[in-house]
N, C-alpha and C positions, 0 to 999 in steps of 0.2 A: 726367466721365461717371457717371451714376447706376447704381445696383445694376440697376434695371429695364432700363436700356439694355444692360447686359452680358448679362442674360438673353435679351433680345430679339436680340442679336447671334448667340447660339448657336442659338435657335430663332425663326425669322422670323415665324411667325403669332402673333397676339395671344393666343389661347386657351392656347397652350403657354407663353406669356411669364408668365402668371398661375399656371399649373399647377406650374412648376418650383419656386417657393418652397413651395408647399403640399406637394409631394412630399418636399422636404427636411425640413420640419417633421414629416411623417408618419413618415419614416425615423427621425428622432431620438426620437420618441415610442415607436416600436416597440423601439429599443435600450434606452431607460430602462425600458420595461415588462419586457423580458427581464432586466435587471438586478434589478429587483424580484422577478421570478418565481424566479430562481436563488437569490436571498438567502432567500425564503420556503421554498424547497424544501431548501437546504442548512443551515439553521439547526437545531442539535441541540435536540430536545425532551426532555422529562423534568423531573423534579422538581429544579429548579435551585437552590433556596434551602432552607436549613434552618429549621426552626421557631424563632421567637423565644422568649425566656424567658417573655414575657407570654402567648403562645399555649399554651405548656406548662402555666403555672399555671392558665389559665382552662379547660383541658381540651379546646381546640380540635383537638387533634391525634388522628387516628384512623388506622387501618391500612386500606388498600384491601382489599375483600373479594375481589378477583381476583388481584392480583399480589402482595399482602401487604407493600407498601411503606408507610412512613409518609407520609401526605399531610396537607396543610393544607386549610382550607375552600375555597380557590380551585382545588384540584387535583382533576381528574376523570379517570376511566379511559377510555381510548379502545378500543373493542372491536376495531377494525380494525387498529390498531398494536399492541395489546396492551401498552400502557404507560400510566403516569399522567403527565399533562400539566398543568403549572401554568397557570392562567388558560384552561383549555380552553374554546374557542369551538365548533368543529365539525371533522369530518374532511373535508378537500377531496378530492374524488375526481378533480379535475382536476390538482391538484398531488401527489396520493397522499401527503399528509402531514397532520398535525394542525395547526390554526391555533390558537395559544395565545398566551401573554404574550410569548414570545421572538420570535415572527415575525409578530405581528399588524399591526405598522406596515408591514412589507414586503408583507403580503397586501393591506392597503388601497391601498398605492401600485400594486400589480400591478391591482387592480380598477379604479382610477382611470384608469390609462393604457390598460387594455384597452377601457374605455368611450370614451376619446378617439380611439383608433385605429379603432373600428368605425364 
C-alpha cells in the first residue's frame, strides 16, 4: 500500500488527499522557522571578541562615543538597545533585537522559512 493510498483512506476526496502532505510540510517549515526565530532572539549580543594585537598596533581600536566601550572596526552602537554589537547589520523591530555577527545566520534562516511559509 503506497503512502498516497494511506492518505486517501483517511480523507476520501482527492483534493484532500493532495493537501495532507502539503499541510504536513507547511507545519514542519513553521516549526523550523520558530526554531530560527528563537535562536535569533535569544542569542546574546555585545562585543564578543577582544581586539587582536595587530589591530592594537595599527590603531584600529577606538572607544564608542555613546557607551565608552572599546570597539573594533566592525562594531557599531545600536541606539535602540543602547549597546555595541559586533558585525551590526540592523535592529529588527519584529524580533526586538539587533542583528549582528552572533545571530545573522539564524536571522537569515528565519527570513528564508518565513518566505516559504507565506
